[in-house]
N, CA, C and O of each residue as an XYZ file, in Angstrom:
700
protein
N       1.222     -1.476     -0.010
C       0.158     -0.165      0.424
C       1.136      1.094      0.301
O       0.509      2.040     -0.175
N       1.754      1.242      0.429
C       2.837      2.314      0.433
C       3.734      2.454     -1.327
O       4.500      3.394     -1.536
N       3.571      1.826     -1.957
C       3.999      2.281     -3.203
C       2.714      2.237     -3.213
O       2.703      3.462     -3.332
N       1.771      2.012     -3.202
C       0.945      2.771     -4.474
C       0.410      4.125     -3.692
O      -0.047      5.044     -4.372
N       0.484      4.256     -2.002
C       0.432      6.104     -2.020
C       1.923      6.843     -2.428
O       2.134      8.055     -2.481
N       2.912      5.711     -2.704
C       4.097      7.139     -2.754
C       3.784      6.776     -3.949
O       4.720      7.358     -3.400
N       3.388      6.338     -5.337
C       3.472      6.483     -6.682
C       1.889      7.655     -7.221
O       1.639      8.038     -8.364
N       1.170      7.924     -6.064
C       0.588      8.375     -5.951
C       0.666      9.864     -5.862
O       0.249     10.661     -6.703
N       1.439     10.214     -4.379
C       2.258     11.617     -4.274
C       3.387     11.727     -5.762
O       3.469     12.906     -6.105
N       4.046     10.991     -6.469
C       4.566     10.945     -7.691
C       3.952     11.730     -8.561
O       3.724     12.939     -8.542
N       3.680     10.787     -9.427
C       2.007     11.637     -9.627
C       1.402     12.853     -9.795
O       1.271     13.479    -10.847
N       0.975     13.204     -8.488
C       0.035     14.365     -8.236
C       1.283     15.545     -7.765
O       0.972     16.730     -7.652
N       2.565     15.115     -7.536
C       3.566     16.403     -8.101
C       4.007     16.515     -9.687
O       4.466     17.593    -10.066
N       3.928     15.845    -10.261
C       4.459     15.836    -11.708
C       3.539     16.336    -12.239
O       3.927     16.959    -13.228
N       1.579     16.442    -11.975
C       0.523     17.486    -12.400
C       0.506     18.968    -11.623
O       0.099     20.096    -11.900
N       1.031     18.467    -10.739
C       1.090     20.173     -9.991
C       2.099     20.877    -11.043
O       1.824     21.677    -11.937
N       3.878     20.112    -10.507
C       5.056     21.233    -11.421
C       4.799     20.804    -12.662
O       5.877     20.842    -13.255
N       3.313     20.120    -13.929
C       3.025     21.391    -15.175
C       2.050     21.668    -15.661
O       1.753     21.990    -16.811
N       1.104     21.458    -14.117
C       0.017     23.108    -13.767
C       0.686     24.220    -13.721
O       0.183     25.120    -14.392
N       1.822     24.525    -13.061
C       2.676     25.869    -12.747
C       3.472     26.075    -14.133
O       3.385     27.120    -14.777
N       4.237     25.000    -14.516
C       4.616     25.454    -16.042
C       3.868     26.225    -16.944
O       4.052     27.319    -17.478
N       2.834     25.245    -16.987
C       1.599     25.903    -17.299
C       1.093     27.385    -17.741
O       0.996     28.191    -18.666
N       0.753     27.024    -15.840
C       0.539     28.922    -15.537
C       1.804     29.925    -15.755
O       1.642     31.138    -15.891
N       2.706     29.480    -15.768
C       3.377     30.687    -15.639
C       4.026     30.932    -16.440
O       5.092     31.513    -16.233
N       3.499     30.470    -18.008
C       3.960     30.360    -19.385
C       2.737     30.913    -19.303
O       2.198     29.811    -19.408
N       2.164     31.371    -19.244
C       0.543     32.116    -19.515
C       0.678     33.816    -18.692
O       0.284     34.982    -18.694
N       1.253     33.158    -18.280
C       1.713     34.187    -17.538
C       2.489     35.471    -18.380
O       2.517     36.694    -18.514
N       3.161     34.029    -18.884
C       4.550     34.572    -19.143
C       3.893     35.237    -20.945
O       3.997     36.463    -20.915
N       3.565     34.971    -21.730
C       2.293     34.804    -22.701
C       2.060     36.250    -21.927
O       2.965     37.061    -21.731
N       0.728     36.416    -21.538
C       0.405     38.041    -21.335
C       1.669     39.273    -20.604
O       1.666     40.018    -19.624
N       2.091     39.136    -21.079
C       3.028     39.977    -20.637
C       3.738     40.431    -21.331
O       4.206     41.546    -21.101
N       4.059     39.728    -22.410
C       4.654     39.500    -23.896
C       3.502     40.639    -24.741
O       3.544     41.630    -25.471
N       2.553     39.781    -24.115
C       0.912     40.658    -24.912
C       1.062     42.268    -24.915
O       1.001     43.080    -25.839
N       1.241     42.392    -23.772
C       0.748     43.323    -23.131
C       1.628     45.028    -23.645
O       1.172     46.131    -23.948
N       3.117     44.446    -23.522
C       3.574     44.578    -24.466
C       4.228     45.541    -25.918
O       4.611     46.657    -26.267
N       3.947     43.815    -26.485
C       3.884     44.187    -27.906
C       2.898     44.818    -28.486
O       3.093     45.021    -29.684
N       1.150     45.495    -27.741
C       0.560     45.884    -28.261
C       0.551     47.380    -27.463
O      -0.004     48.315    -28.039
N       1.212     47.617    -26.041
C       1.608     48.324    -26.210
C       1.422     50.213    -26.886
O       0.653     50.095    -27.840
N       1.758     51.538    -26.764
C       1.878     52.297    -28.170
C       2.742     53.068    -27.319
O       2.421     53.719    -26.325
N       4.234     52.865    -27.992
C       5.328     53.460    -27.250
C       5.627     55.229    -27.881
O       5.442     55.728    -28.991
N       6.023     55.656    -26.908
C       5.834     57.111    -27.835
C       7.339     57.111    -28.798
O       8.291     56.421    -28.434
N       7.398     57.916    -29.970
C       7.771     58.156    -31.020
C       8.138     59.254    -31.550
O       7.242     59.612    -32.314
N       9.091     60.067    -31.546
C       9.845     61.118    -31.631
C       9.584     61.782    -30.924
O       9.718     62.987    -31.136
N       9.072     61.283    -29.709
C       8.700     62.015    -28.490
C       9.640     62.555    -27.590
O       9.511     61.686    -26.728
N      10.671     63.484    -27.024
C      12.093     63.251    -25.782
C      11.449     63.993    -24.535
O      11.231     65.200    -24.646
N      11.175     63.428    -23.517
C      10.979     64.125    -22.616
C      12.075     64.396    -21.337
O      12.977     63.640    -20.975
N      11.809     65.334    -20.937
C      12.790     66.289    -19.781
C      11.994     66.760    -18.952
O      10.946     67.334    -19.247
N      12.651     66.452    -17.198
C      11.560     66.218    -16.247
C      12.536     68.475    -15.743
O      13.668     68.721    -15.325
N      11.590     69.280    -16.023
C      12.604     70.225    -15.345
C      11.737     70.637    -13.109
O      12.012     71.420    -12.200
N      10.915     69.728    -13.290
C      10.949     70.057    -11.266
C      10.307     68.620    -11.113
O      10.076     67.907    -12.089
N      10.029     68.243     -9.774
C       9.527     67.435     -9.190
C       9.021     67.755     -7.659
O       9.821     68.236     -6.857
N       8.236     67.590     -7.441
C       7.672     68.079     -5.632
C       6.334     67.358     -5.168
O       5.266     67.381     -5.780
N       6.558     66.810     -4.145
C       5.145     66.485     -3.097
C       4.334     67.700     -2.766
O       4.689     68.877     -2.714
N       2.829     66.995     -2.493
C       2.455     67.866     -2.000
C       1.286     67.140     -0.959
O       0.557     66.178     -1.204
N       1.415     68.200      0.649
C       0.459     67.521      1.199
C      -0.998     67.858      0.619
O      -1.271     68.575     -0.343
N      -1.803     67.193      1.411
C      -3.027     66.803      0.489
C      -3.838     68.835      1.384
O      -3.683     69.546      2.378
N      -4.664     68.782      0.048
C      -4.898     70.647      0.126
C      -6.667     70.653      0.021
O      -7.274     69.620     -0.264
N      -7.136     71.526      0.202
C      -8.289     72.439     -0.542
C      -8.140     73.502     -0.852
O      -7.419     74.108     -0.060
N      -8.600     74.267     -1.940
C      -8.427     76.101     -1.961
C      -9.961     76.219     -3.152
O     -10.340     75.464     -4.047
N     -10.169     76.708     -2.951
C     -10.717     77.473     -3.662
C     -10.667     79.106     -4.235
O     -11.256     79.578     -3.263
N     -10.465     79.986     -4.873
C     -10.186     80.946     -5.395
C     -11.316     81.566     -6.554
O     -11.865     80.947     -7.466
N     -11.447     82.954     -6.189
C     -12.477     83.900     -7.007
C     -11.431     85.112     -7.694
O     -11.540     86.314     -7.452
N     -10.415     84.505     -8.592
C     -10.190     85.787     -9.145
C     -11.028     86.972     -9.894
O     -11.948     86.787    -10.691
N     -10.357     88.604     -9.335
C     -11.148     90.323     -9.738
C     -12.012     89.789    -11.104
O     -13.133     90.116    -11.492
N     -10.913     88.721    -11.737
C     -11.954     88.981    -12.948
C     -13.210     88.311    -13.325
O     -13.748     88.567    -14.402
N     -13.941     87.055    -12.083
C     -14.585     86.276    -12.388
C     -14.347     84.786    -12.435
O     -13.288     84.265    -12.787
N     -15.173     84.304    -12.140
C     -14.710     82.609    -12.275
C     -14.160     82.174    -11.195
O     -13.760     82.921    -10.302
N     -14.075     80.704    -11.166
C     -14.425     79.838    -10.369
C     -12.787     79.050     -9.741
O     -13.302     78.471     -8.785
N     -11.898     78.825     -9.681
C     -11.368     77.372     -9.343
C     -11.352     76.563     -7.905
O     -11.453     76.757     -6.694
N     -11.211     75.825     -8.599
C     -11.251     74.436     -6.982
C     -10.681     73.449     -7.511
O     -10.892     73.027     -8.648
N      -9.665     72.875     -6.445
C      -8.420     72.257     -6.580
C      -8.307     71.423     -5.312
O      -8.443     71.967     -4.216
N      -8.076     70.192     -5.418
C      -8.692     68.982     -3.705
C      -8.110     68.100     -3.747
O      -8.550     67.155     -4.401
N      -6.427     67.952     -2.849
C      -6.458     66.223     -3.434
C      -5.894     65.999     -1.733
O      -5.061     66.328     -0.888
N      -7.400     64.954     -2.121
C      -7.591     64.281     -0.762
C      -6.164     64.130     -0.066
O      -5.834     64.805      0.909
N      -5.373     63.192     -0.658
C      -4.229     62.519     -0.030
C      -2.698     63.243     -0.359
O      -2.858     63.886     -1.396
N      -1.550     63.360      0.029
C      -0.823     63.767     -0.453
C      -0.527     63.000     -2.156
O      -0.868     61.920     -2.637
N       0.213     64.097     -2.662
C       0.161     63.899     -4.275
C       2.506     64.348     -4.882
O       3.398     64.979     -4.315
N       2.447     63.700     -5.970
C       3.466     64.030     -6.006
C       3.600     64.891     -7.808
O       4.234     64.368     -8.724
N       3.246     65.532     -7.872
C       3.920     66.583     -9.001
C       4.986     66.164     -9.628
O       5.945     65.609     -9.090
N       4.769     66.600    -11.671
C       5.917     66.612    -11.646
C       5.309     67.271    -13.208
O       4.287     66.977    -13.828
N       6.628     68.476    -13.588
C       6.611     69.702    -14.744
C       7.940     68.913    -16.185
O       9.151     68.937    -16.408
N       6.722     68.334    -16.772
C       7.965     67.746    -17.933
C       7.823     68.627    -18.816
O       7.053     69.537    -18.508
N       8.680     68.720    -20.613
C       9.104     69.340    -21.179
C       9.298     68.308    -21.641
O      10.206     67.597    -21.211
N       8.375     67.872    -22.810
C       8.607     67.610    -24.197
C       8.251     67.853    -25.948
O       7.251     68.196    -26.579
N       9.517     67.506    -26.264
C       9.743     67.891    -27.651
C       9.509     67.000    -28.424
O       9.969     65.870    -28.254
N       8.726     67.333    -29.459
C       8.260     66.445    -30.351
C       9.545     67.182    -32.096
O      10.134     68.216    -32.413
N       9.233     65.320    -32.838
C       9.931     65.537    -34.048
C       8.583     66.068    -35.280
O       7.604     65.355    -35.064
N       8.429     66.610    -35.907
C       7.490     66.787    -36.840
C       7.049     65.262    -36.879
O       8.038     64.591    -37.172
N       5.989     64.516    -36.701
C       5.405     63.671    -37.201
C       5.268     62.932    -35.894
O       4.411     62.057    -36.014
N       5.989     62.977    -34.260
C       6.472     62.344    -33.270
C       4.865     62.406    -32.586
O       4.118     63.380    -32.679
N       4.595     61.309    -31.991
C       3.534     60.746    -31.184
C       3.715     60.539    -29.765
O       4.808     60.131    -29.372
N       2.903     60.738    -29.054
C       2.865     59.981    -27.356
C       3.410     59.215    -27.243
O       4.508     59.045    -26.713
N       2.193     58.079    -28.124
C       2.179     56.438    -27.902
C       0.320     56.947    -27.042
O       0.184     58.083    -26.588
N      -0.563     56.176    -26.994
C      -1.715     56.313    -26.095
C      -1.389     55.684    -24.501
O      -0.573     54.802    -24.230
N      -1.987     56.175    -23.871
C      -1.427     56.468    -22.986
C      -2.529     57.501    -21.772
O      -3.315     58.387    -22.108
N      -2.230     56.998    -20.309
C      -3.175     57.861    -19.048
C      -2.318     58.288    -17.942
O      -1.193     57.806    -17.812
N      -2.868     59.315    -16.999
C      -2.395     59.626    -15.891
C      -3.429     59.057    -15.098
O      -4.410     58.443    -15.518
N      -3.075     59.359    -13.689
C      -3.704     58.908    -12.227
C      -5.035     59.474    -12.587
O      -6.177     59.016    -12.635
N      -4.142     61.358    -12.974
C      -5.175     62.629    -12.692
C      -5.328     63.430    -13.578
O      -4.594     63.074    -14.501
N      -6.212     64.899    -14.009
C      -6.065     65.320    -15.497
C      -4.286     65.999    -15.275
O      -3.780     66.118    -14.159
N      -3.482     66.414    -16.732
C      -2.820     66.774    -16.890
C      -2.874     68.185    -17.654
O      -3.384     68.298    -18.769
N      -2.270     69.302    -16.909
C      -2.280     70.407    -17.919
C      -0.446     70.041    -19.266
O       0.487     69.240    -19.325
N      -0.953     71.244    -20.020
C      -0.584     71.459    -21.307
C      -0.290     72.419    -21.405
O      -1.098     73.161    -20.846
N       0.706     73.060    -21.962
C       0.521     74.540    -22.493
C       1.915     73.977    -23.211
O       2.947     73.490    -22.749
N       1.302     74.371    -25.016
C       2.134     74.630    -25.867
C       2.911     75.303    -25.774
O       2.677     76.212    -24.978
N       4.823     75.347    -26.741
C       4.369     76.681    -25.761
C       5.673     76.532    -27.305
O       6.818     76.908    -27.053
N       5.384     76.010    -28.730
C       6.652     76.099    -29.841
C       5.917     75.128    -30.265
O       5.629     74.106    -29.642
N       5.405     75.609    -31.986
C       4.513     74.585    -32.430
C       2.998     74.298    -32.454
O       2.317     75.171    -31.916
N       2.388     73.324    -32.933
C       1.275     72.743    -32.987
C       0.941     72.079    -32.742
O       1.611     71.354    -33.478
N       0.029     71.082    -31.977
C      -0.286     69.576    -31.358
C      -1.176     69.331    -31.200
O      -1.814     70.184    -30.583
N      -1.921     68.086    -31.578
C      -3.114     67.910    -31.460
C      -3.280     65.990    -30.821
O      -2.748     64.900    -31.033
N      -4.416     66.613    -29.936
C      -4.351     65.775    -29.082
C      -6.278     65.209    -29.176
O      -7.184     65.950    -29.558
N      -6.452     63.752    -28.712
C      -6.823     62.711    -29.018
C      -7.809     61.852    -27.028
O      -7.248     61.185    -26.159
N      -8.901     62.196    -27.068
C      -9.081     61.326    -25.642
C      -9.742     60.013    -26.409
O     -10.524     59.749    -27.322
N      -8.911     59.376    -25.437
C      -8.540     57.309    -25.961
C     -10.879     56.947    -25.934
O     -11.523     56.098    -26.550
N     -11.354     58.016    -24.977
C     -13.069     57.556    -24.960
C     -13.670     58.340    -25.572
O     -14.893     58.225    -25.497
N     -13.177     59.346    -26.343
C     -14.226     60.112    -27.349
C     -14.627     59.406    -28.874
O     -13.976     59.429    -29.918
N     -15.895     58.804    -28.595
C     -16.180     57.920    -29.261
C     -16.420     58.482    -31.428
O     -16.807     57.810    -32.384
N     -15.986     59.847    -31.331
C     -15.880     61.039    -31.971
C     -14.928     60.855    -32.968
O     -14.887     60.719    -34.190
N     -13.867     60.918    -31.614
C     -12.548     61.133    -32.213
C     -11.600     61.915    -32.714
O     -10.503     61.918    -33.272
N     -12.784     62.831    -32.135
C     -12.768     64.653    -32.574
C     -11.025     65.235    -32.257
O     -10.626     65.403    -31.105
N     -10.351     65.426    -33.192
C      -9.069     66.354    -33.325
C      -8.538     67.969    -31.780
O      -8.650     69.126    -32.185
N      -8.270     67.851    -30.953
C      -8.476     68.791    -30.058
C      -6.892     69.351    -30.825
O      -5.883     68.645    -30.845
N      -6.948     70.259    -31.207
C      -5.903     71.123    -32.044
C      -5.161     72.070    -31.720
O      -5.133     73.134    -32.337
N      -4.192     71.705    -30.316
C      -3.832     73.692    -29.199
C      -2.184     73.902    -30.364
O      -1.386     73.231    -31.019
N      -2.478     75.235    -29.994
C      -1.267     75.992    -30.803
C       0.088     76.948    -29.647
O      -0.018     77.077    -28.427
N       1.289     77.495    -30.549
C       1.595     78.549    -29.175
C       0.734     79.338    -28.252
O      -0.169     80.140    -28.488
N       1.340     78.823    -26.942
C       0.157     79.606    -26.433
C      -0.530     79.628    -25.654
O      -0.698     80.329    -24.656
N      -1.415     78.082    -26.479
C      -2.859     77.383    -26.230
C      -1.780     76.422    -25.468
O      -0.609     76.218    -25.786
N      -2.929     75.601    -23.757
C      -3.205     74.661    -22.775
C      -4.284     74.962    -23.098
O      -5.040     75.854    -23.483
N      -4.011     72.871    -22.543
C      -4.822     71.901    -22.805
C      -4.646     70.799    -21.161
O      -3.681     70.504    -20.455
N      -6.754     70.334    -21.100
C      -6.561     69.472    -20.347
C      -7.156     68.696    -20.214
O      -8.364     68.602    -20.431
N      -6.320     67.837    -19.759
C      -6.601     66.099    -20.238
C      -7.179     65.179    -19.162
O      -6.825     65.023    -17.994
N      -7.939     64.740    -19.707
C      -9.232     64.013    -18.276
C      -8.042     63.146    -17.208
O      -8.025     63.295    -15.986
N      -7.115     62.259    -17.963
C      -5.545     61.056    -17.759
C      -6.420     60.310    -17.675
O      -6.020     59.238    -17.222
N      -7.942     60.329    -17.986
C      -8.432     58.540    -18.407
C      -7.561     57.801    -20.376
O      -7.797     56.807    -21.062
N      -6.642     58.926    -20.510
C      -6.749     58.322    -21.470
C      -6.601     58.729    -23.170
O      -7.543     58.385    -23.884
N      -5.466     59.432    -23.793
C      -5.305     59.415    -24.517
C      -4.248     59.820    -25.578
O      -3.577     58.812    -25.795
N      -3.792     60.892    -26.361
C      -2.427     61.216    -26.975
C      -1.648     62.289    -28.297
O      -1.886     62.577    -29.470
N      -0.688     62.593    -27.328
C      -0.486     63.525    -28.302
C       0.318     63.128    -29.945
O       0.896     62.066    -30.176
N       0.214     63.872    -30.580
C       0.432     64.467    -31.944
C       1.047     65.144    -32.167
O       0.698     66.186    -31.613
N       2.150     65.300    -32.885
C       2.837     66.782    -33.989
C       2.292     65.943    -35.184
O       2.873     64.860    -35.255
N       1.289     66.142    -36.197
C       0.533     66.606    -36.694
C       1.379     66.840    -38.228
O       1.165     66.186    -39.249
N       2.447     68.025    -38.059
C       2.253     68.769    -38.829
C       4.326     68.475    -39.635
O       4.969     67.443    -39.444
N       4.715     69.402    -40.246
C       5.979     69.533    -40.665
C       7.280     70.275    -40.215
O       8.292     70.562    -40.855
N       6.808     70.574    -38.439
C       7.811     71.062    -37.853
C       7.937     70.621    -36.929
O       6.999     69.994    -36.437
N       9.288     70.758    -36.190
C       9.397     70.713    -34.499
C       7.758     71.783    -33.402
O       7.207     72.854    -33.658
N       7.562     70.851    -32.339
C       6.815     71.493    -31.359
C       6.883     71.348    -29.992
O       7.524     70.316    -29.793
N       6.603     71.773    -29.100
C       7.074     72.072    -27.752
C       6.108     71.823    -26.436
O       5.240     72.696    -26.448
N       5.958     70.965    -25.337
C       4.787     71.285    -24.498
C       5.268     71.301    -23.415
O       5.687     70.261    -22.906
N       5.300     71.944    -23.077
C       4.972     72.001    -20.902
C       3.797     70.901    -20.157
O       2.625     71.277    -20.167
N       4.098     69.689    -19.583
C       3.285     69.567    -19.406
C       2.802     69.260    -17.548
O       3.610     68.393    -17.216
N       2.132     69.492    -16.610
C       2.593     69.632    -15.458
C       0.906     68.103    -14.760
O      -0.321     68.002    -14.735
N       2.043     67.413    -14.407
C       1.262     65.849    -13.986
C       0.870     65.403    -13.001
O       1.072     66.226    -12.108
N       0.342     64.416    -12.586
C      -0.492     64.104    -10.513
C       0.594     63.147    -10.252
O       1.484     62.783    -11.022
N       0.428     62.893     -9.353
C       0.453     61.380     -9.297
C      -0.435     61.314     -7.758
O      -1.110     62.246     -7.321
N      -0.236     59.938     -7.066
C      -0.049     59.504     -6.089
C       1.613     59.214     -5.196
O       2.647     58.683     -5.600
N       1.343     59.678     -4.194
C       3.433     59.583     -4.189
C       3.564     58.458     -4.223
O       2.780     57.619     -3.781
N       4.844     58.236     -4.894
C       5.717     57.214     -5.197
C       4.421     56.375     -6.296
O       4.836     55.249     -6.571
N       3.262     56.605     -6.836
C       2.790     56.077     -7.973
C       3.154     56.748     -9.342
O       3.573     57.893     -9.515
N       2.847     55.584    -10.464
C       3.335     56.224    -11.800
C       2.880     57.137    -12.283
O       1.665     56.991    -12.411
N       3.470     58.660    -12.872
C       3.272     59.375    -13.813
C       2.508     58.675    -15.029
O       1.383     59.162    -15.144
N       2.718     57.899    -15.764
C       1.891     57.373    -17.059
C       2.278     55.698    -17.223
O       3.317     55.038    -17.239
N       0.943     55.447    -17.324
C      -0.068     53.974    -18.046
C       0.276     53.731    -19.672
O      -0.350     54.469    -20.434
N       1.026     52.959    -20.163
C       0.861     52.902    -21.121
C      -0.420     52.106    -21.721
O      -0.438     50.888    -21.543
N      -1.548     52.748    -22.457
C      -2.398     51.815    -23.115
C      -2.049     50.796    -24.616
O      -0.969     50.881    -25.201
N      -3.049     49.967    -25.016
C      -3.242     49.562    -26.165
C      -2.989     50.477    -27.481
O      -3.421     51.611    -27.277
N      -2.438     50.329    -28.729
C      -3.063     50.543    -30.003
C      -3.911     49.370    -31.087
O      -3.897     48.153    -31.272
N      -4.461     50.300    -31.511
C      -5.325     51.436    -31.652
C      -6.225     51.675    -30.305
O      -6.517     50.727    -29.576
N      -6.679     53.138    -30.008
C      -7.779     53.464    -29.067
C      -9.500     52.851    -29.554
O      -9.674     52.954    -30.769
N      -9.881     52.665    -29.312
C     -11.025     51.885    -29.215
C     -12.262     52.661    -30.360
O     -13.230     51.935    -30.584
N     -12.268     53.837    -30.956
C     -12.966     54.964    -31.525
C     -12.207     55.192    -32.919
O     -12.775     54.897    -33.970
N     -10.341     55.959    -32.898
C      -9.090     56.333    -33.706
C      -9.309     55.031    -34.345
O      -9.864     53.990    -33.992
N      -8.540     55.525    -35.666
C      -7.816     54.112    -36.359
C      -6.526     54.283    -35.898
O      -5.728     53.793    -36.697
N      -6.076     54.706    -35.077
C      -4.276     54.366    -35.026
C      -4.084     54.479    -34.073
O      -2.938     54.323    -33.652
């Protein structure tokens, strides 16, 4: 009876090893497929200009010119200010941020598309203009024949990534 029990244990051990191997291989395949379908930047050079951490805050302002501005972080956040230089035809690739991003074009013209926009409507932003990205997913493209530059203010939870790669094409755009 001991030999039967030992043989059964050996068989079960081999099955567990095989199952673990198959699970590991499938996990690796999923990682490779995710990386292969990501939409990496092309022709865009980022440079960090400043980075800082902020305690939780809640502010409201009523400027003399009218209007209302509100901002709130319920927990501490990290903020990075980044310069992006785009060659003609350059693209950030599809990506998302944890929070909204404030983008100011300081040279040239950039075109932004939101990933969840069913009409894939371009938002064309010229030198001196700004754009607020929702953070849910977008792509920035230099669709002109000249270089372009933006300055972005990007926020994230303390210690978290400022950017997450998304697959291409988007559900609504053909790129």
